[in-house]
VEXDREN-2710 file (C-alpha; in Angstrom, 1 decimal):
% VEXDREN-2710
k/r/px/py/pz
1/MET/21.2/-14.1/-7.8
2/LEU/17.6/-15.5/-6.7
3/MET/16.5/-15.6/-10.2
4/ALA/19.5/-17.2/-12.4
5/GLY/18.3/-19.5/-14.9
6/LYS/15.2/-18.4/-14.8
7/THR/13.1/-16.9/-17.3
8/ALA/10.3/-14.4/-16.6
9/LEU/7.5/-12.2/-18.8
10/VAL/6.8/-8.5/-17.6
11/THR/3.8/-6.6/-18.9
12/GLY/3.6/-3.1/-19.0
13/ALA/7.4/-3.2/-18.6
14/ALA/8.1/0.0/-20.5
15/ASN/7.9/2.0/-17.4
16/GLY/6.8/2.6/-13.8
17/ILE/6.0/-0.8/-12.3
18/GLY/6.8/-2.7/-15.1
19/GLU/10.2/-1.4/-15.7
20/GLY/10.9/-1.5/-12.3
21/ILE/9.9/-5.0/-11.7
22/ALA/12.3/-6.0/-15.2
23/ARG/14.9/-4.4/-13.8
24/LEU/15.0/-5.7/-10.7
25/PHE/14.6/-9.0/-12.2
26/VAL/17.8/-9.0/-14.5
27/ASN/19.7/-7.4/-11.2
28/GLU/19.1/-10.7/-9.7
29/GLY/20.2/-12.7/-12.4
30/ALA/16.7/-13.7/-14.7
31/ARG/16.2/-13.7/-18.4
32/VAL/13.6/-11.1/-18.7
33/TRP/11.0/-10.9/-21.5
34/LEU/9.8/-7.5/-22.0
35/LEU/6.0/-7.0/-23.1
36/ASP/4.6/-3.6/-23.8
37/LYS/2.8/-1.8/-26.9
38/GLU/4.6/1.5/-26.6
39/PRO/7.8/0.5/-28.8
40/LYS/9.7/3.4/-28.5
41/LYS/9.8/3.4/-24.6
42/LEU/10.5/0.0/-24.5
43/GLU/13.4/-0.3/-26.7
44/LEU/14.6/2.2/-24.8
45/VAL/14.3/0.5/-21.5
46/ALA/15.7/-3.3/-23.7
47/GLY/18.6/-1.1/-24.7
48/GLU/19.8/0.1/-21.7
49/LEU/19.8/-3.4/-19.9
50/ARG/21.4/-5.4/-22.4
51/LYS/24.4/-2.6/-21.9
52/GLN/24.8/-3.8/-19.0
53/GLY/25.0/-7.3/-19.9
54/ALA/21.4/-8.4/-19.4
55/SER/19.7/-11.0/-21.2
56/VAL/16.6/-9.4/-22.4
57/GLU/13.9/-9.7/-25.2
58/MET/11.2/-7.6/-25.9
59/ARG/7.8/-8.1/-27.7
60/VAL/5.3/-5.1/-28.9
61/ALA/1.8/-6.3/-27.9
62/ASP/-1.3/-4.5/-27.0
63/LEU/-2.8/-6.2/-24.2
64/SER/-6.6/-5.9/-25.4
65/ARG/-6.1/-7.6/-28.8
66/THR/-5.5/-11.6/-28.7
67/GLU/-3.5/-11.8/-31.8
68/GLU/-1.0/-9.8/-30.8
69/VAL/-0.9/-11.7/-27.3
70/GLU/-0.7/-14.7/-28.8
71/SER/2.0/-13.8/-31.3
72/ALA/4.1/-12.2/-28.5
73/ILE/3.9/-15.4/-25.7
74/ASN/4.4/-18.0/-28.6
75/GLY/6.7/-16.5/-29.9
76/LEU/8.9/-16.1/-26.4
77/PHE/8.5/-19.7/-26.8
78/ARG/9.6/-20.9/-30.3
79/GLN/12.5/-18.7/-28.7
80/THR/13.6/-20.0/-25.2
81/GLY/11.3/-23.0/-25.0
82/ALA/11.2/-21.6/-21.4
83/LEU/9.3/-20.0/-18.7
84/ASP/8.8/-19.7/-15.1
85/VAL/7.3/-16.8/-14.3
86/LEU/4.9/-14.3/-15.4
87/VAL/3.8/-11.1/-13.9
88/ASN/0.6/-10.0/-15.5
89/ASN/1.1/-5.9/-14.3
90/ALA/0.0/-4.0/-17.5
91/GLY/-3.0/-1.6/-17.3
92/ILE/-4.6/1.9/-17.4
93/ASP/-6.2/4.0/-15.3
94/PRO/-7.9/6.8/-17.2
95/ARG/-9.8/9.3/-14.6
96/GLN/-13.8/9.2/-15.8
97/PRO/-16.6/10.6/-14.1
98/PHE/-19.2/7.2/-14.0
99/LEU/-22.1/9.4/-14.7
100/GLU/-20.2/10.5/-18.3
101/MET/-18.7/7.1/-18.7
102/LYS/-19.7/5.4/-21.6
103/GLU/-19.8/1.6/-22.0
104/GLU/-17.0/1.5/-24.6
105/GLN/-14.8/3.2/-22.2
106/TRP/-15.7/1.1/-19.3
107/SER/-15.5/-1.9/-21.5
108/GLU/-11.9/-0.7/-22.8
109/VAL/-10.3/-0.5/-19.3
110/LEU/-11.8/-4.2/-18.2
111/ASN/-9.8/-5.1/-21.7
112/VAL/-6.6/-4.2/-20.9
113/ASN/-6.7/-4.8/-17.2
114/LEU/-8.8/-8.1/-16.9
115/ASN/-8.9/-9.6/-19.8
116/GLY/-4.9/-9.0/-20.8
117/ALA/-4.4/-10.9/-17.5
118/TYR/-6.8/-13.8/-18.9
119/ARG/-5.0/-13.8/-22.3
120/CYS/-1.4/-14.1/-21.0
121/THR/-2.1/-16.6/-18.0
122/ARG/-4.1/-18.9/-20.4
123/LEU/-1.3/-18.6/-22.8
124/ALA/1.7/-19.5/-20.0
125/ALA/-0.8/-21.8/-18.0
126/PRO/0.0/-25.2/-20.3
127/TYR/3.0/-25.0/-20.2
128/PHE/3.6/-24.3/-16.8
129/VAL/1.2/-27.7/-15.9
130/GLN/3.2/-29.2/-18.6
131/GLN/6.6/-28.7/-16.6
132/ARG/4.7/-29.1/-13.5
133/ALA/5.7/-25.5/-12.2
134/GLY/5.3/-21.9/-12.6
135/LYS/5.0/-18.4/-10.7
136/VAL/1.7/-16.2/-11.7
137/ILE/1.8/-12.6/-9.9
138/ASN/-0.9/-10.2/-10.9
139/ILE/-0.8/-6.8/-10.2
140/SER/-4.0/-5.1/-9.0
141/SER/-4.3/-2.2/-6.8
142/VAL/-4.6/-0.5/-3.1
143/THR/-8.0/1.1/-4.5
144/PHE/-10.4/-2.2/-4.6
145/TYR/-9.9/-1.5/-0.8
146/TRP/-10.2/2.2/-0.6
147/GLY/-12.3/2.6/-3.4
148/MET/-11.7/5.6/-5.1
149/LYS/-14.1/8.4/-7.2
150/TYR/-14.1/9.0/-11.4
151/LEU/-12.0/5.2/-11.2
152/ALA/-14.9/2.8/-11.4
153/HIS/-14.1/0.9/-14.2
154/TYR/-10.5/0.8/-13.1
155/VAL/-11.2/-0.2/-9.3
156/ALA/-13.7/-2.8/-10.8
157/SER/-11.0/-4.4/-13.0
158/LYS/-8.5/-4.3/-10.2
159/GLY/-10.8/-6.5/-7.3
160/ALA/-11.4/-8.9/-9.8
161/LEU/-7.6/-9.4/-10.5
162/ILE/-7.9/-10.5/-7.2
163/GLY/-11.0/-13.0/-7.2
164/PHE/-9.1/-14.3/-10.8
165/THR/-5.6/-14.9/-8.5
166/ARG/-7.8/-17.1/-5.6
167/ALA/-9.7/-18.9/-7.9
168/LEU/-6.6/-19.4/-10.2
169/ALA/-4.5/-20.7/-6.8
170/ARG/-7.2/-23.2/-6.0
171/GLU/-7.4/-24.8/-9.8
172/LEU/-4.0/-24.6/-10.6
173/GLY/-1.8/-25.7/-7.7
174/GLU/-2.5/-29.9/-8.0
175/PHE/0.2/-28.7/-10.7
176/ASN/2.7/-26.8/-8.5
177/ILE/1.9/-23.7/-10.2
178/HIS/1.5/-20.4/-7.6
179/VAL/-0.8/-17.4/-8.1
180/ASN/-0.5/-14.8/-6.3
181/CYS/-1.1/-11.0/-6.2
182/ILE/0.0/-7.5/-5.4
183/THR/-1.7/-4.7/-3.9
184/PRO/0.3/-1.5/-5.0
185/GLY/-0.6/2.3/-3.1
186/ALA/0.8/5.0/-4.2
187/ILE/3.3/4.6/-6.6
188/GLN/6.3/7.4/-7.4
189/THR/6.0/7.0/-11.1
190/GLU/6.3/9.2/-14.6
191/ARG/3.1/8.3/-15.4
192/GLU/1.5/9.5/-11.9
193/SER/2.8/12.7/-11.9
194/GLN/0.5/13.0/-14.9
195/THR/-2.5/13.2/-13.3
196/VAL/-1.4/13.5/-9.6
197/THR/0.0/16.9/-7.9
198/PRO/2.8/16.7/-5.6
199/GLU/0.5/18.5/-3.0
200/GLN/-2.3/15.2/-3.7
201/ALA/0.6/13.0/-3.2
202/GLY/2.0/14.6/0.0
203/GLU/-1.7/14.0/1.5
204/VAL/-1.3/9.9/0.4
205/VAL/2.1/10.2/2.3
206/ALA/0.8/11.7/5.4
207/LEU/-1.9/9.2/5.5
208/GLN/0.6/6.3/5.3
209/SER/2.5/4.5/8.1
210/LEU/6.0/5.4/6.2
211/ARG/6.0/8.5/5.5
212/ARG/8.4/8.3/2.5
213/ARG/6.7/7.7/-1.1
214/ILE/6.7/4.0/-2.2
215/LEU/8.9/3.5/-5.3
216/PRO/8.3/0.6/-8.3
217/LEU/11.8/-0.7/-6.5
218/ASP/9.3/-1.6/-3.1
219/ILE/7.0/-3.8/-5.9
220/ALA/9.6/-5.3/-7.1
221/ARG/10.9/-6.3/-4.2
222/VAL/7.6/-8.6/-3.7
223/CYS/7.7/-9.3/-6.7
224/VAL/11.2/-11.0/-6.3
225/PHE/9.6/-12.6/-3.6
226/LEU/6.9/-14.4/-5.1
227/ALA/8.7/-15.5/-8.1
228/THR/11.4/-17.4/-6.4
229/GLU/11.8/-20.5/-3.9
230/LEU/11.1/-18.3/-1.0
231/SER/7.4/-17.9/-1.8
232/ASP/6.8/-21.9/-2.2
233/GLY/4.1/-22.0/0.4
234/VAL/2.6/-19.6/-0.4
235/THR/-0.4/-19.3/-3.0
236/GLY/-3.6/-17.6/-3.5
237/GLN/-3.2/-14.3/-1.8
238/THR/-2.4/-10.7/-1.8
239/VAL/0.4/-8.6/-0.8
240/ASN/-0.4/-4.9/0.1
241/VAL/2.1/-2.5/-0.4
242/ASP/1.4/0.8/0.1
243/GLY/3.6/2.1/3.6
244/GLY/1.2/1.1/5.6
245/TRP/-1.9/3.3/4.4
246/ILE/-5.0/0.9/3.6
247/MET/-4.6/-2.3/6.5
248/HIS/-6.7/-5.6/6.0
END
């Protein structure tokens, strides 16, 4: 029970990596707030966790809309008066050739992936400063190191999250606030199956040092490390979790 007594907020928690993080946090004893824009999936995850006896709350919010994020996170503070961990996981990754990309498509991806993390962190940071403790975990992507066609907007947003992580770690460290980042590789999720064929996934596994699919649980385990006292000497870092595909 590494997270007993801690309250964590996980964005994009209705499926995939975010759901995996939320489930492991609950298993480790945390009180977890689930934030996502998909109400039906969010209710399903929250209901399953509550049946297990977990302390779980949920809020529906679109991270591209400031007023929805403010309402959700301020509601968390009013209800619990506590927050120890923020996981900025939510993101979108629509495939789009750059030469066909409209400015609004570019802006939409950055507004969710980068500005969404800014909005959540901006609301959580004053509380962390007040209590002189807090853990911020940003979920970036190995595509920042690899580069990937048809994802210029996504890769740009995920690279910016790494810079955001480093700058905040420098600025907020004096308040005992830890800010770290994870770059997941090719993760086996329901959403991945909508854009990647089994053959394409197999090609990535062949490039990895570990010849197996990397799962949301693999990312969640690193989140637990970064969310607890196990990582109290670590800030401003990016941990690559991709089975040894990209090394840097």
